[in-house]
VOBA-1610 file (N, C-alpha, C; in pm, whole numbers, padded with zeros to 5 digits, always signed):
BEGIN
Met+00071-00141+00010Met-00020-00023+00001Met+00107+00138-00004Pro+00189+00134+00094Pro+00282+00273+00123Pro+00319+00277-00047Asp+00382+00135-00113Asp+00447+00203-00254Asp+00365+00248-00331Lys+00189+00201-00331Lys+00079+00264-00405Lys+00093+00407-00393Val+00103+00464-00284Val+00080+00589-00207Val+00207+00647-00332Ser+00314+00630-00285Ser+00453+00711-00324Ser+00421+00672-00477Ala+00381+00586-00554Ala+00332+00577-00664Ala+00257+00723-00697Lys+00146+00737-00683Lys+00053+00841-00689Lys+00123+00963-00663Leu+00179+00969-00559Leu+00241+01108-00535Leu+00307+01172-00605Ser+00427+01045-00671Ser+00522+01060-00790Ser+00457+01144-00893Val+00357+01061-00956Val+00269+01087-01054Val+00225+01236-01046Tyr+00153+01261-00902Tyr+00077+01410-00847Tyr+00200+01467-00890Leu+00317+01464-00861Leu+00392+01596-00810Leu+00460+01631-00955Glu+00498+01472-01058Glu+00515+01486-01183Glu+00409+01614-01276Leu+00285+01576-01260Leu+00211+01665-01349Leu+00206+01832-01272Leu+00200+01821-01139Leu+00212+01988-01094Leu+00388+02041-01154Thr+00419+01933-01170Thr+00598+02019-01220Thr+00551+02094-01421Gln+00486+01977-01447Gln+00440+02038-01606Gln+00372+02146-01578His+00262+02108-01487His+00143+02244-01504His+00194+02369-01450Arg+00310+02390-01377Arg+00394+02487-01351Arg+00474+02515-01488Gln+00546+02436-01531Gln+00630+02493-01666Gln+00591+02563-01718Phe+00445+02477-01757Phe+00373+02564-01851Phe+00309+02679-01833Glu+00292+02738-01715Glu+00284+02853-01661Glu+00395+02981-01608Met+00536+02905-01676Met+00643+02993-01694Met+00624+03125-01745Val+00694+03242-01686Val+00721+03332-01772Val+00866+03347-01816Thr+00865+03331-01962Thr+01024+03355-01944Thr+01043+03513-02052Ala+01216+03554-02025Ala+01211+03675-02089Ala+01337+03687-02156Ser+01365+03726-02249Ser+01511+03763-02352Ser+01508+03947-02363Ile+01651+03918-02375Ile+01735+04048-02383Ile+01842+04030-02498Val+01862+04103-02579Val+01982+04079-02680Val+02062+04187-02640Thr+02190+04149-02621Thr+02306+04225-02572Thr+02392+04262-02694Phe+02488+04370-02704Phe+02552+04413-02830Phe+02632+04490-02754His+02751+04487-02703His+02825+04592-02652His+02690+04674-02529Thr+02652+04614-02464Thr+02528+04672-02381Thr+02645+04736-02259Pro+02616+04868-02181Pro+02674+04911-02107Pro+02624+04807-01960Pro+02731+04752-01890Pro+02699+04695-01789Pro+02598+04725-01671Ser+02622+04868-01631Ser+02512+04975-01569Ser+02393+04930-01582Glu+02365+04935-01742Glu+02252+04951-01760Glu+02174+04818-01786Leu+02267+04716-01806Leu+02221+04559-01827Leu+02217+04539-01706Arg+02278+04577-01611Arg+02256+04563-01494Arg+02107+04585-01392Arg+02100+04701-01456Arg+01972+04758-01375Arg+01869+04686-01448Leu+01832+04638-01600Leu+01730+04591-01617Leu+01703+04447-01535Leu+01811+04390-01550Leu+01818+04230-01431Leu+01760+04229-01306Asp+01851+04348-01257Asp+01780+04372-01049Asp+01565+04388-01122Cys+01555+04476-01244Cys+01393+04459-01234Cys+01348+04331-01240Ala+01415+04246-01388Ala+01353+04077-01388Ala+01383+04031-01278Val+01497+04015-01226Val+01472+03934-01108Val+01383+03946-00987Asn+01360+04046-01011Asn+01241+04091-00863Asn+01089+04106-00931Ser+01085+04024-01039Ser+00950+04051-01062Ser+00924+03906-01078Ser+00797+03851-01200Ser+00755+03709-01193Ser+00788+03670-01263Ile+00918+03715-01323Ile+00979+03619-01482Ile+01058+03481-01407Asp+01063+03387-01437Asp+01067+03238-01396Asp+01220+03240-01461Lys+01219+03277-01584Lys+01404+03286-01637Lys+01442+03347-01788Ile+01538+03453-01720Ile+01585+03535-01831Ile+01691+03477-01891Ile+01685+03519-02017Ile+01769+03416-02126Ile+01831+03569-02188Ile+01952+03607-02175Ile+02046+03632-02212Ile+02081+03637-02351Val+02129+03676-02437Val+02153+03643-02632Val+02234+03757-02635Asp+02388+03646-02669Asp+02481+03808-02663Asp+02553+03802-02806His+02555+03928-02866His+02611+03903-02961His+02757+04014-02966Ser+02810+03998-02840Ser+02905+04105-02813Ser+03047+04038-02882Gly+03053+03899-02845Gly+03179+03810-02844Gly+03274+03855-02793Asn+03212+03868-02647Asn+03358+03898-02532Asn+03273+03840-02415Asn+03313+03823-02297Asn+03317+03751-02179Asn+03216+03847-02081Asp+03235+04009-02111Asp+03202+04061-02016Asp+03039+04049-01977Ile+02972+04040-02057Ile+02832+04044-02055Ile+02787+03894-01957Glu+02883+03761-02008Glu+02853+03669-01935Glu+02910+03636-01792Thr+02986+03745-01764Thr+03025+03718-01644Thr+02925+03813-01560Leu+02901+03898-01571Leu+02793+04002-01526Leu+02611+03920-01534Val+02547+03840-01611Val+02481+03757-01615Val+02493+03662-01476Ala+02609+03594-01523Ala+02624+03491-01365Ala+02602+03523-01293Ser+02612+03682-01238Ser+02579+03697-01086Ser+02403+03716-01051Phe+02309+03681-01169Phe+02224+03706-01137Phe+02172+03542-01140Pro+02010+03567-01045Pro+01972+03421-01063Pro+01866+03385-01170Arg+01861+03259-01195Arg+01720+03239-01293Arg+01780+03296-01449Thr+01886+03306-01419Thr+01918+03351-01607Thr+02043+03233-01656Glu+02019+03266-01793Glu+02087+03178-01894Glu+02166+03242-01995Tyr+02266+03160-02054Tyr+02370+03278-02158Tyr+02384+03224-02237Phe+02334+03309-02411Phe+02343+03218-02504Phe+02458+03326-02615Pro+02567+03280-02590Pro+02663+03404-02679Pro+02616+03352-02857His+02623+03463-02928His+02504+03426-03031His+02611+03518-03139Glu+02600+03438-03272Glu+02662+03542-03383Glu+02577+03630-03411Asn+02641+03776-03424Asn+02518+03865-03449Asn+02399+03905-03611Lys+02332+03832-03614Lys+02249+03829-03720Lys+02137+03885-03748Gly+02126+04015-03627Gly+02050+04091-03608Gly+01956+04077-03483Tyr+01868+04136-03454Tyr+01794+04185-03329Tyr+01682+04089-03290Gly+01608+04045-03463Gly+01544+03931-03446Gly+01570+03808-03388Ser+01678+03813-03480Ser+01741+03652-03508Ser+01766+03612-03352Gly+01865+03714-03262Gly+01881+03720-03156Gly+01746+03618-03035His+01636+03723-03090His+01530+03688-02991His+01493+03542-03056Asn+01517+03530-03150Asn+01455+03406-03181Asn+01511+03224-03132Val+01665+03282-03091Val+01725+03229-03016Val+01669+03152-02854Ala+01630+03280-02831Ala+01540+03274-02684Ala+01443+03215-02682Leu+01320+03228-02812Leu+01221+03206-02854Leu+01169+03022-02847Lys+01321+03001-02883Lys+01349+02869-02923Lys+01359+02795-02755Arg+01430+02857-02717Arg+01442+02786-02573Arg+01317+02808-02469Ala+01274+02923-02498Ala+01173+02914-02414Ala+01006+02841-02479Arg+01024+02812-02547Arg+00935+02653-02635Arg+00991+02504-02575Glu+01063+02551-02561Glu+01176+02416-02458Glu+01142+02406-02337Leu+01117+02530-02263Leu+01099+02513-02126Leu+00936+02484-02138Lys+00844+02483-02266Lys+00711+02481-02241Lys+00649+02630-02144Ser+00720+02760-02152Ser+00650+02848-02111Ser+00526+02902-02202Gln+00417+02999-02071Gln+00335+02998-02124Gln+00303+03162-02230Tyr+00406+03222-02100Tyr+00428+03382-02179Tyr+00570+03430-02170His+00595+03475-02273His+00729+03527-02314His+00786+03703-02345Val+00841+03726-02250Val+00853+03905-02268Val+01017+03941-02332Ile+00968+04001-02401Ile+01083+04081-02516Ile+01097+04197-02444Leu+01243+04272-02413Leu+01292+04342-02357Leu+01427+04398-02384Asn+01390+04560-02435Asn+01524+04598-02485Asn+01630+04615-02337Pro+01748+04615-02378Pro+01820+04668-02277Pro+01813+04794-02172Asp+01770+04884-02256Asp+01756+05009-02199Asp+01619+05058-02143Val+01577+04886-02090Val+01431+04946-02065Val+01422+04906-01909Tyr+01336+04970-01793Tyr+01317+04910-01638Tyr+01203+04976-01610Trp+01179+04907-01493Trp+01043+04918-01418Trp+01076+04923-01270Asp+00921+04972-01230Asp+00909+04973-01036Asp+00817+04856-00985Gly+00810+04807-00911Gly+00761+04705-00891Gly+00771+04617-00957Asp+00645+04477-00967Asp+00576+04382-01042Asp+00525+04387-01130Ile+00555+04493-01250Ile+00458+04462-01334Ile+00433+04420-01465Ile+00542+04265-01397Ile+00516+04147-01464Ile+00373+04047-01446Met+00365+04079-01328Met+00239+03995-01261Met+00119+04091-01354Thr+00102+04162-01310Thr-00030+04262-01397Thr-00042+04254-01511Leu+00014+04227-01590Leu+00054+04194-01713Leu-00010+04080-01761Arg+00060+03997-01657Arg+00055+03845-01704Arg-00111+03820-01685Asp-00175+03908-01555Asp-00305+03854-01504Asp-00401+03921-01600Phe-00338+04052-01698Phe-00417+04109-01827Phe-00469+03998-01893Met-00344+03933-01933Met-00353+03797-02052Met-00444+03693-01978Asp-00417+03660-01887Asp-00525+03534-01846Asp-00635+03578-01839Arg-00681+03714-01814Arg-00832+03758-01834Arg-00870+03757-02014Asn-00786+03771-02070Asn-00782+03759-02197Asn-00716+03717-02303Pro-00811+03601-02289Pro-00727+03436-02388Pro-00712+03510-02506Glu-00818+03588-02577Glu-00797+03638-02693Glu-00677+03713-02764Cys-00650+03786-02672Cys-00467+03877-02660Cys-00339+03756-02682Gly-00293+03784-02818Gly-00158+03744-02830Gly-00027+03791-02747Met-00069+03928-02762Met+00023+04024-02753Met-00010+04168-02650Ser+00083+04210-02571Ser+00031+04323-02468Ser+00148+04395-02458Met+00147+04553-02474Met+00254+04624-02394Met+00207+04683-02296Pro+00304+04751-02216Pro+00222+04844-02114Pro+00246+04972-02149Lys+00227+05099-02118Lys+00229+05227-02150Lys+00403+05251-02098Ile+00462+05343-02197Ile+00590+05369-02215Ile+00647+05502-02225Ile+00742+05529-02124Ile+00791+05676-02087Ile+00941+05701-02074Tyr+00972+05818-02110Tyr+01083+05870-02108Tyr+01173+05869-01968Pro+01284+05852-01937Pro+01306+05884-01805Pro+01254+05980-01710Asp+01242+06096-01813Asp+01198+06194-01728Asp+01038+06237-01711Gly+00965+06093-01758Gly+00820+06079-01733Gly+00739+06137-01827Ser+00795+06200-01880Ser+00707+06232-02057Ser+00688+06103-02149Leu+00570+06078-02195Leu+00515+05968-02269Leu+00597+05938-02421Gln+00598+05815-02433Gln+00637+05772-02568Gln+00540+05700-02677Tyr+00522+05784-02759Tyr+00391+05746-02851Tyr+00433+05637-02941Leu+00466+05474-02893Leu+00431+05375-02953Leu+00350+05305-02993Cys+00234+05323-02969Cys+00113+05288-03029Cys+00096+05316-03189Lys+00103+05236-03286Lys+00083+05289-03408Lys+00002+05232-03497Lys-00049+05317-03641Lys-00100+05239-03694Lys-00046+05153-03786Leu-00090+05085-03829Leu+00028+04980-03987Leu+00051+05065-04076Pro+00165+05085-04120Pro+00232+05250-04221Pro+00183+05214-04298Thr+00147+05337-04397Thr+00163+05346-04515Thr+00348+05408-04586Pro+00356+05365-04687Pro+00514+05478-04726Pro+00500+05612-04677Met+00449+05704-04680Met+00428+05838-04641Met+00473+05847-04448Asp+00372+05752-04423Asp+00390+05743-04258Asp+00549+05696-04201Leu+00605+05635-04289Leu+00761+05636-04244Leu+00838+05731-04340Phe+00844+05720-04457Phe+00958+05805-04546Phe+00933+05978-04517Gly+00789+06018-04520Gly+00735+06144-04543Gly+00760+06203-04383Arg+00740+06110-04308Arg+00755+06203-04148Arg+00896+06213-04138Arg+00977+06094-04184Arg+01097+06127-04157Arg+01199+06228-04261Phe+01176+06271-04390Phe+01256+06294-04463Phe+01190+06453-04531Leu+01023+06469-04523Leu+00997+06599-04560Leu+01036+06681-04463Pro+01066+06790-04548Pro+01108+06911-04468Pro+00963+07011-04345Asn+00835+06998-04426Asn+00778+07055-04342Asn+00678+06996-04206Asn+00719+07153-04119Asn+00740+07044-03988Asn+00582+07057-03935Lys+00501+07143-04032Lys+00343+07121-03992Lys+00309+06942-04055Tyr+00338+06940-04132Tyr+00230+06808-04184Tyr+00360+06686-04115Arg+00459+06693-04063Arg+00491+06590-03934Arg+00436+06607-03851Glu+00375+06682-03773Glu+00311+06715-03682Glu+00174+06673-03664Arg+00081+06699-03781Arg-00015+06627-03878Arg-00002+06465-03831Ser+00088+06443-03917Ser+00120+06260-03972Ser+00155+06201-03808Asp+00229+06239-03735Asp+00235+06228-03602Asp+00126+06209-03507Met+00037+06297-03537Met-00079+06302-03435Met-00165+06188-03470Glu-00196+06112-03636Glu-00241+06022-03642Glu-00211+05902-03655Tyr-00062+05905-03682Tyr-00016+05760-03750Tyr+00033+05719-03541Glu+00100+05820-03495Glu+00129+05773-03350Glu+00006+05743-03264Leu-00131+05819-03336Leu-00244+05745-03213Leu-00258+05907-03113Arg-00171+06029-03119Arg-00186+06060-03037Arg-00310+06171-02946Trp-00400+06108-03062Trp-00515+06170-03025Trp-00592+06101-02924Ser-00551+06000-02932Ser-00636+05868-02835Ser-00628+05913-02674Gly-00538+05988-02658Gly-00481+06000-02491Gly-00369+05909-02457Tyr-00398+05802-02496Tyr-00299+05698-02465Tyr-00308+05658-02259Asp-00449+05686-02222Asp-00548+05651-02112Asp-00617+05539-02151Met-00665+05439-02239Met-00723+05358-02205Met-00695+05227-02300Glu-00727+05134-02284Glu-00722+04996-02294Glu-00727+05021-02439Met-00627+04955-02574Met-00694+04945-02700Met-00634+04859-02815Glu-00679+04814-02877Glu-00628+04669-02986Glu-00533+04778-03096Val-00389+04765-03055Val-00337+04845-03173Val-00242+04752-03257Pro-00244+04787-03395Pro-00190+04678-03466Pro-00049+04659-03471Ser+00072+04781-03452Ser+00159+04823-03434Ser+00210+04839-03274Leu+00292+04784-03225Leu+00338+04804-03085Leu+00484+04793-03079Ser+00545+04835-02942Ser+00677+04857-02973Ser+00756+04731-02923Gly+00837+04707-03020Gly+00928+04596-02962Gly+01019+04600-02836Cys+00980+04729-02786Cys+01133+04744-02644Cys+01053+04668-02554Phe+00924+04633-02565Phe+00837+04504-02431Phe+00725+04486-02452Met+00763+04342-02533Met+00644+04309-02574Met+00575+04157-02479Phe+00494+04183-02455Phe+00459+04046-02373Phe+00376+03926-02408Leu+00437+03843-02505Leu+00382+03752-02576Leu+00311+03643-02535Arg+00178+03557-02613Arg+00150+03421-02546Arg+00232+03381-02645Met+00310+03249-02568Met+00350+03135-02641Met+00286+03054-02732Asp+00166+03026-02694Asp+00075+02934-02794Asp+00066+03059-02893Val+00062+03142-02963Val+00045+03216-03056Val+00165+03187-03134Ile+00282+03244-03074Ile+00399+03250-03133Ile+00448+03068-03189Arg+00439+02969-03134Arg+00423+02850-03168Arg+00333+02873-03305Arg+00214+02907-03306Arg+00132+02911-03433Arg+00267+02985-03531Ile+00250+03068-03559Ile+00316+03191-03636Ile+00447+03197-03697Gly+00534+03104-03531Gly+00697+03161-03585Gly+00728+03282-03479Gly+00856+03282-03488Gly+00916+03433-03401Gly+00915+03537-03502Phe+01057+03623-03506Phe+01062+03697-03615Phe+01085+03683-03708Asp+01100+03755-03804Asp+01118+03725-03937Asp+01243+03785-03923Glu+01356+03704-03974Glu+01503+03743-03956Glu+01557+03810-04066Arg+01494+03817-04194Arg+01518+03934-04284Arg+01575+04062-04263Tyr+01484+04077-04120Tyr+01527+04217-04098Tyr+01616+04197-04006Phe+01759+04317-03994Phe+01868+04274-03957Phe+01790+04328-03816Met+01760+04490-03828Met+01765+04547-03758Met+01629+04685-03770Tyr+01535+04679-03699Tyr+01436+04783-03752Tyr+01336+04709-03847Cys+01202+04742-03820Cys+01062+04688-03848Cys+01037+04539-03786Glu+01110+04485-03755Glu+01097+04328-03745Glu+00982+04334-03613Asp+00977+04460-03494Asp+00886+04423-03432Asp+00754+04426-03500Met+00735+04564-03532Met+00630+04591-03632Met+00562+04478-03757Asp+00634+04400-03819Asp+00634+04258-03891Asp+00579+04145-03795Leu+00632+04133-03658Leu+00564+04029-03567Leu+00437+04099-03548Cys+00409+04183-03484Cys+00328+04228-03448Cys+00169+04227-03504Arg+00179+04256-03662Arg+00068+04261-03725Arg+00064+04103-03770Arg+00192+03979-03789Arg+00184+03887-03782Arg+00097+03769-03715Ile+00092+03845-03512Ile+00021+03842-03465Ile-00117+03851-03409Gly-00150+03971-03496Gly-00258+04026-03500Gly-00382+03980-03602Asp-00296+03883-03646Asp-00375+03782-03755Asp-00448+03660-03741Ile-00412+03627-03608Ile-00477+03559-03546Ile-00515+03598-03385Ser-00505+03681-03356Ser-00538+03714-03196Ser-00516+03862-03165Lys-00531+03930-03074Lys-00556+04081-03062Lys-00424+04116-02998Thr-00391+04255-03082Thr-00270+04262-02997Thr-00302+04467-02907Met-00267+04427-02769Met-00308+04508-02686Met-00241+04604-02627Phe-00277+04734-02620Phe-00192+04822-02513Phe-00275+04860-02416Phe-00179+04825-02262Phe-00247+04814-02161Phe-00196+04897-02046Pro-00221+05009-02009Pro-00169+05113-02010Pro-00163+05178-01840Lys-00199+04999-01749Lys-00261+05044-01651Lys-00088+05002-01585Val-00011+04969-01623Val+00124+04958-01619Val+00219+05029-01698Thr+00327+05073-01612Thr+00439+05128-01728Thr+00618+05115-01687Ala+00656+05158-01779Ala+00765+05098-01797Ala+00836+05205-01823Val+00961+05239-01801Val+01062+05365-01864Val+01160+05279-01975His+01203+05379-02093His+01277+05298-02206His+01339+05470-02210Glu+01452+05456-02242Glu+01555+05550-02273Glu+01540+05587-02440Tyr+01547+05528-02496Tyr+01521+05548-02637Tyr+01586+05655-02704Glu+01703+05611-02792Glu+01786+05701-02836Glu+01748+05780-02946Lys+01660+05654-03007Lys+01608+05685-03169Lys+01801+05679-03250Gly+01841+05573-03279Gly+02005+05582-03283Gly+02016+05589-03466Ser+01887+05604-03518Ser+01893+05613-03648Ser+01910+05754-03707Tyr+01854+05844-03622Tyr+01838+05982-03634Tyr+02001+06015-03607Lys+02071+05964-03537Lys+02190+06042-03530Lys+02353+05955-03561Asn+02270+05826-03620Asn+02408+05743-03721Asn+02407+05700-03855Lys+02483+05725-03951Lys+02412+05696-04069Lys+02407+05543-04125Lys+02494+05470-04020Lys+02506+05326-04032Lys+02359+05284-04037Leu+02325+05325-03937Leu+02143+05297-03866Leu+02063+05344-03961Leu+02093+05418-03988Leu+01961+05503-04111Leu+01968+05431-04215Lys+02097+05372-04262Lys+02105+05270-04370Lys+02011+05155-04331Leu+01996+05101-04223Leu+01972+04948-04189Leu+01839+05013-04149His+01775+05121-04112His+01601+05171-04072His+01557+05158-04245Ile+01614+05227-04351Ile+01569+05213-04456Ile+01604+05107-04550Ala+01651+05000-04510Ala+01661+04878-04572Ala+01574+04820-04500Ser+01526+04755-04417Ser+01425+04715-04300Ser+01299+04815-04383Val+01270+04889-04383Val+01119+04982-04415Val+01135+04926-04599Ile+01207+04900-04671Ile+01174+04879-04826Ile+01139+04695-04797Lys+01198+04658-04719Lys+01180+04481-04694Lys+01006+04473-04651Tyr+00984+04563-04540Tyr+00869+04533-04456Tyr+00755+04550-04612Phe+00777+04698-04690Phe+00695+04688-04775Phe+00651+04627-04945Asn+00821+04540-04940Asn+00845+04422-05044Asn+00731+04330-05010Lys+00687+04314-04874Lys+00674+04214-04854Lys+00526+04208-04795Trp+00498+04340-04765Trp+00326+04351-04736Trp+00236+04462-04852Gly+00319+04543-04919Gly+00256+04569-05024Gly+00280+04775-04960Trp+00301+04830-05094Trp+00339+04961-05107Trp+00224+05023-05097Leu+00130+05036-05181Leu+00024+05116-05210Leu-00138+05067-05177Phe-00145+04922-05205Phe-00231+04820-05196Phe-00193+04728-05099Asp-00288+04772-04939Asp-00256+04655-04863Asp-00395+04683-04772Lys-00484+04586-04848Lys-00599+04588-04810Lys-00615+04499-04632Thr-00561+04459-04591Thr-00505+04397-04454Thr-00464+04563-04375Arg-00395+04621-04375Arg-00402+04779-04341Arg-00506+04852-04316Ser-00535+04908-04449Ser-00663+04975-04459Ser-00785+04900-04395Glu-00761+04796-04333Glu-00874+04745-04267Glu-00861+04753-04118Arg-00775+04748-04059Arg-00702+04773-03925Arg-00715+04863-03905Asn-00674+04977-03994Asn-00652+05109-03929Asn-00836+05171-03932Arg-00892+05114-04039Arg-01011+05181-03997Arg-01076+05150-03888Asn-01060+04937-03833Asn-01132+04965-03731Asn-01107+04990-03604Leu-00925+05014-03606Leu-00870+05118-03488Leu-00929+05212-03466Ile-00955+05297-03578Ile-00985+05420-03525Ile-01145+05433-03494Thr-01229+05364-03538Thr-01343+05326-03520Thr-01362+05338-03409Lys-01316+05212-03320Lys-01305+05146-03189Lys-01231+05294-03090Ile-01186+05337-03135Ile-01131+05412-03028Ile-01219+05539-03020Lys-01279+05591-03162Lys-01367+05698-03112Lys-01506+05635-03058Glu-01534+05498-03056Glu-01672+05447-03018Glu-01640+05446-02837Ser-01504+05416-02787Ser-01492+05408-02647Ser-01475+05547-02567Lys-01487+05669-02674Lys-01456+05782-02629Lys-01597+05858-02614Arg-01692+05824-02682Arg-01820+05858-02660Arg-01885+05870-02501
//
């Protein structure tokens, strides 16, 4: 009899462990000569949150990041050839699938927060099973809002805002494209959310795959968000806030600007330049829903 009880207890514990595994929240950070103080700040936030496993994919090619990561619990370190931001996170997403995690968080190294916002985001996702991705409110270090909720872009949204000298045009375009008129004060289903902080449902990622590695840098988050939106909701959740330093490197560095332009061209070659039925429908539905919620 005791053997039977022990056997049943063993099976129960195994099932409990498997269930707990499936409830895991994993996260990934892709580093490339990231300042140690910046990475340490983010890891402090992550290990003091409800993240069960933090996966660092390092493109730096030296041991500095590995030494720092080793001092933090619940971390895994993967050195990786630098094939781009999305490629690095795909390494972590593969590991997350192996761990059978339920949710995965994509984090930029220059992001940080106060409190356990991960638990709040997880609760939101648990209550909304139709949601495949969520993003919190993102602010600058000085507390000002970052306008990271966007429509699916037209070529003018990306090229016109960047290169046309007309300031009034840019202001009008920013107001519409970045949904500034919405107030950023309510939950919204938004077709394009920033890759600096993406809270992903792994069931959805298993179905659509990870980042498109044709984008070395820039637009890979827009592309992923769009594909998630094909089968689930992509939600802005402003009840929690994270800080993002967000330097806009392509505005200061010619090499990054070339990468940005190349990625934009790849995006429109893939989804359509002038004719994009999905873009038109989702943007129209987005505006309608926001206006209805404000009545």
